[in-house]
MARGU-655482 format. One record per residue (C-alpha): residue in one letter; x, y, z; residue number from 1. Coordinates in steps of 0.05 Angstrom, whole numbers, padded with zeros to 5 digits. Layout:
<rs>
["A",[X,Y,Z],NUM]
...
</rs>
This chain:
<rs>
["M",[00000,00000,00000],1]
["T",[00057,00047,00016],2]
["K",[00089,00033,-00051],3]
["F",[00024,00050,-00087],4]
["I",[00017,00116,-00050],5]
["S",[00090,00133,-00065],6]
["R",[00080,00119,-00140],7]
["F",[00016,00159,-00140],8]
["A",[00050,00219,-00107],9]
["N",[00107,00217,-00158],10]
["D",[00063,00208,-00219],11]
["E",[00062,00273,-00260],12]
["S",[00024,00249,-00321],13]
["G",[-00041,00281,-00297],14]
["A",[-00005,00348,-00289],15]
["T",[00016,00345,-00362],16]
["A",[-00056,00332,-00384],17]
["I",[-00080,00391,-00343],18]
["E",[-00026,00436,-00374],19]
["Y",[-00047,00416,-00444],20]
["G",[-00119,00430,-00426],21]
["L",[-00102,00499,-00400],22]
["I",[-00062,00514,-00464],23]
["A",[-00120,00491,-00507],24]
["A",[-00169,00535,-00467],25]
["L",[-00123,00595,-00474],26]
["I",[-00118,00585,-00550],27]
["A",[-00194,00578,-00554],28]
["V",[-00205,00643,-00516],29]
["A",[-00155,00679,-00561],30]
["L",[-00189,00652,-00624],31]
["I",[-00258,00672,-00600],32]
["T",[-00233,00742,-00585],33]
["V",[-00198,00751,-00652],34]
["L",[-00256,00721,-00692],35]
["G",[-00306,00764,-00654],36]
["T",[-00267,00827,-00672],37]
["M",[-00258,00805,-00745],38]
["S",[-00332,00788,-00753],39]
["T",[-00352,00858,-00734],40]
["S",[-00303,00886,-00785],41]
["L",[-00326,00838,-00839],42]
["K",[-00398,00855,-00825],43]
["G",[-00383,00928,-00835],44]
["T",[-00346,00915,-00900],45]
["F",[-00403,00873,-00929],46]
["Q",[-00453,00926,-00908],47]
["K",[-00413,00979,-00946],48]
["V",[-00411,00935,-01008],49]
["S",[-00486,00922,-01002],50]
["D",[-00501,00996,-00995],51]
["K",[-00459,01013,-01057],52]
["L",[-00492,00958,-01098],53]
["T",[-00560,00983,-01077],54]
["A",[-00542,01055,-01095],55]
["A",[-00514,01032,-01163],56]
["N",[-00578,00994,-01179],57]
["T",[-00623,01053,-01162],58]
["A",[-00582,01106,-01199],59]
["P",[-00610,01126,-01268],60]
</rs>
């Protein structure tokens, strides 16, 4: 039993998995932030194109 507890205390494989999980979460938060900012910019660009196309179609 003492040997099992000693091996369990020295096992660091779970710590590695947690570190990878934290890195993946950080990357996900960064991607969500960047894509959220870009989507607002893209929406504005497409709105400008739509407005110009509408104006071109209504001009004599």
